[in-house]
C-alpha positions in Angstrom: -8.6 8.0 -14.4 -10.8 5.2 -15.9 -8.0 4.2 -18.2 -5.9 3.4 -15.1 -8.3 1.0 -13.5 -6.3 -2.0 -14.6 -3.2 -0.8 -12.9 -5.1 0.3 -9.8 -6.8 -3.1 -9.6 -3.4 -4.9 -9.9 -2.1 -2.6 -7.1 -5.0 -3.6 -4.9 -4.4 -7.3 -5.5 -0.7 -6.9 -4.7 -1.6 -4.9 -1.6 -3.9 -7.7 -0.4 -1.1 -10.2 -1.0 1.4 -8.1 0.9 -1.0 -7.8 3.8 -1.6 -11.5 3.9 2.1 -12.4 3.8 3.2 -9.8 6.3 0.3 -10.5 8.7 1.1 -14.2 8.6 4.9 -13.6 9.2 4.1 -11.2 12.0 1.7 -13.7 13.6 4.3 -16.5 13.5 7.1 -14.3 14.8 5.1 -12.8 17.7 2.7 -15.6 18.7 4.7 -17.0 21.6 5.7 -13.8 23.2 3.1 -11.2 22.4 -0.2 -11.2 24.5 -1.8 -8.9 22.0 -1.8 -11.6 19.3 -4.4 -14.3 19.8 -5.1 -15.3 16.2 -3.8 -14.9 12.6 -6.5 -12.3 12.1 -4.7 -10.1 14.6 -1.6 -10.4 12.5 -3.6 -9.3 9.4 -5.1 -6.4 11.3 -1.6 -5.3 12.3 -0.5 -5.5 8.7 -3.4 -3.4 7.4 -2.9 -0.8 10.1 0.9 -0.7 9.4 0.6 -0.7 5.7 -1.9 2.1 5.7 0.4 4.1 8.0 -2.5 4.6 10.5 -0.6 3.0 13.4 -3.3 2.6 16.1 -0.8 1.0 18.5 -3.2 -1.6 19.7 -0.9 -4.4 18.4 2.8 -3.7 18.7 5.8 -6.0 18.2 7.6 -7.2 21.3 10.5 -9.2 20.0 13.6 -8.0 18.3 12.7 -10.0 15.2 9.2 -8.6 15.3 10.4 -5.0 15.6 12.9 -5.5 12.8 10.3 -7.0 10.5 7.8 -4.2 11.4 10.4 -1.5 10.6 11.2 -3.0 7.2 7.5 -3.6 6.4 6.7 0.0 7.3 9.3 1.4 4.9 8.1 -0.9 2.2 4.6 0.3 2.9 5.6 3.9 2.4 7.0 3.1 -1.0 3.9 1.1 -1.8 1.6 4.1 -0.9 3.5 6.3 -3.4 2.8 4.0 -6.3 -0.9 5.0 -6.8 0.2 8.6 -7.1 2.5 7.9 -10.0 -0.3 6.0 -11.8 -2.8 8.8 -11.2 -0.4 11.6 -12.2 0.7 9.6 -15.2 -2.9 9.2 -16.4 -3.6 12.9 -15.7 -0.6 14.0 -17.7 -1.5 11.7 -20.6 -5.1 13.1 -20.7 -3.7 16.7 -20.5 -1.4 16.0 -23.4 -4.3 14.5 -25.4 -6.5 17.5 -24.8 -3.7 19.9 -25.6 -3.1 18.0 -28.9 -6.8 18.0 -29.7 -7.1 21.7 -28.9 -4.2 22.6 -31.1 -5.7 20.5 -33.9 -8.9 22.5 -33.6 -6.9 25.7 -33.9 -7.0 26.9 -30.3 -3.7 28.2 -29.0 -4.0 27.3 -25.3 
């Protein structure tokens, strides 16, 4: 797991960038028609809640463009949430293979 900290750190940085961009786009798309949006921070909050797939429902898109953007962003978020699993499983598999090789080198047949 510790060997994957670089990849996971990069993933967190990319996640923060996606939240910032998506929150800003959502804010500018919805600011004129949505009473739930009062500042750019509301857009960021919407992006965090949507990207984590929590979906509180306290801020929802009202316009067609906002709903379309939210749909695309949600599906991108689901793919993004699957990425850490591939990193963690890859690291686990690598460690398992290393232990198996080491065990065979010692003479164990497990």
